[in-house]
N, C-alpha and C positions, 0 to 999 in steps of 0.2 A: 333563823327566827322562828320562834314557835308561836302557836295560835295566841297565847296569853300576851306575847310581846306586840303582836299584830293589833290586839284589841287595846291595848295600852297606847299604842302609837296612835290609832284612830281616836280614842277618847282625848288624847292630848291635843291633836289636830283640831278636833271639833270644839274643845274648850277654848282654844286659841282663837278660832274664827269667831266665836262669839264675843269674846273679849276685845279683840282688835276692832270689831265692828262697833262695839259700844263706846269704847274709850280711846280708840287709836293705839298704834303699836308703841308710841313713845311713853303712853301713860299706863301700859300693861307691862308688868314685870313678869319674869320666869316664876317667881313665887306665886304671883296671882294666878297664873295658868296652872300650876301645880296644885293648887288648892281647889280650883274649879274643877280639874280633872280627877282629883283625889289620888295623885301621885307625888313622888318626890321631885325636887328640882333637878336632882342627879339624873333621874330617868329621862327627863326632858333633854338634858345635855347628851345622855347616851344615845337616844334616837335621833336627835336633830342637830346636835353639836353647839348652837347657840340660838339666841333668839332670831337673828336674820336667817339662820337656816330653817327655823320653824316658820317663818313667814313665807319663805319661798315655798316650802311644802304646802302651806295654806293657799298660796297663789295658784299653784299648779293644780291643787285639788278642785278649787272653786272654778277655775277656767275648765276643766275636765267636766264637772258636774253641770254647769251651765250650758256646755256644748251639747252634753247628753240630753238635757231638758229640752233644748231648741230642736234637735233632731227628732225627738220623739214627737213635740207638736207639729213639726213640719210633716211627719209621717201620718199623723193622725188627721189633721185638717189642712195642710197645704198651706199654712199661714206664711206670710212674709218673713223672712229671717230678721228683718230689721224692726219688727213691730210686734214682738211677742209679750202680752201682758202676762203677769204671773200672780196668782192667787193663792198658791202653795205657800205655807209658812217657811218651808225649807228654801224654796227659791227666793222668797223675799229675803231672808237673811243673806243668801249668797249674793244677790244683787246689791244689798246694802253694804256688804263686805267689799265688793268690787269698787263701789263709789267711795269708801272710806280708804281703801287703799291707794286709789288715784290721789286723793288728797294728801296722803302720807308719803307720796312719791314712789310707789311700787313700780319698777319697770314692766313688770308681768302685766299688772292692771293697765298700764299706758298701752302696752301692745294690744291687749283685748280691746280697749276702746277704739284703737285705730282700725282693728279688724271689723269691728261692728260699723265703723264709719265707711270703710271700703264697701261692705256688703250694702249698705243703705245707699251709697252713691251709685253703685252698679244698678241698683233697683231704680233709682231716680232716672238715670240715663236711659235705661231700657223703656220706661215708662214715659219719657219726655216729660219729666218732673224737675222740680229743683230750681227753676229759673235759669239766669244767665251763669250762676255759679253753683252747680249741683254739689261740688265737693263741700264748699262752705255750708249750703243748706243741710247737707246730710250730717256734717259735723254739729250744727246748731240743733238739730232735731234730736240726735243720739244724746247730746248733753242735756237737753231739757227734758227728754223721757228719763234719762238716768237720774236726774236730779229728783225725780219723784220718789225714787227709792232711798236715795240719800237723805232726803228730807221727809221720809215716811212717817217717822215718829212725831216730830213737831207738827207735821200738817195734820195727822190724826188728833193730836191734842186740840188744835185750834177748831176742828170740826166736831169735837165732842165724841170722837170715836176712841175705841180701845186699840192702841198701836199694835201693829203685827198681826192683825186678824184679817180673815177672808172679808169681813164685812167693810172694814176700813180701806182694804185695798181696792174693792169693787168700787167704792164711792169716789176714791181718789182717781182711779183709772177712768171712770166714766165722766168725772169732771174734765180730766184732761182731753179726752176725746172730744167733749163738746167745744172746748176752746180752740182745738185743731181745726175742727169742722165749722166752727162759727167764730172767725176772728172778730176780736172786740172793735176793730176798726173798719169802716167801709172801704171797698175796693178803690174807691177815688182817693181816699185819705192815704191808703197803702202805697198807691202809685206815687202820690206827692212826695211821701216819705222816701221812696226809693230814688226819685229824682233828687231830692236834696242830698242824699248820701252820694249819689253819683257825682254831683256838683262838687261836694266837699272833696271826694276823691281826686278829681281833675284839678282843683286848686292845689291839693297837696302834692301831686305829681309835677304841676306846672311850676 
């Protein structure tokens, strides 16, 4: 494979990532990707075989890139692996891709979600956090924080921000941080809610 082939392959992959993120896989055709990448549909089939093969390549690339971003952040600041905010447009796109891929039923995206939950659960247990069910607490937190990226565009719109920008991401992440550190319900109300849920669970099992 020559350098030109490698460049075309990367261009096709990056075009597919953008379109799969915005439209979903089902609504994105090979011809759409070819037009976006400036290549022929035949060249896409030459490199990836099919649209499914192309998505598998996109999934693998996104996984590797997000892992690289995470390791770089950990090296620079010692941040916890489960709570890495992203303000870089490239990272934002990749995280939005991951969320969309999970919605579209990507097995690779589902595996990555599970890996992040595993990391977050381990952090919760080591720090004695997460309540009586650290696994469920980890899954809920990862889903909620991941949803910030899935809904980044609509959230930016309702906030009057330009989507996919540093400013919009900062505002959204700051708001999420406030909600996480300042629960909208008082501790007493949260305790009553937990008790009610526990009673419902007991009744269901009984």
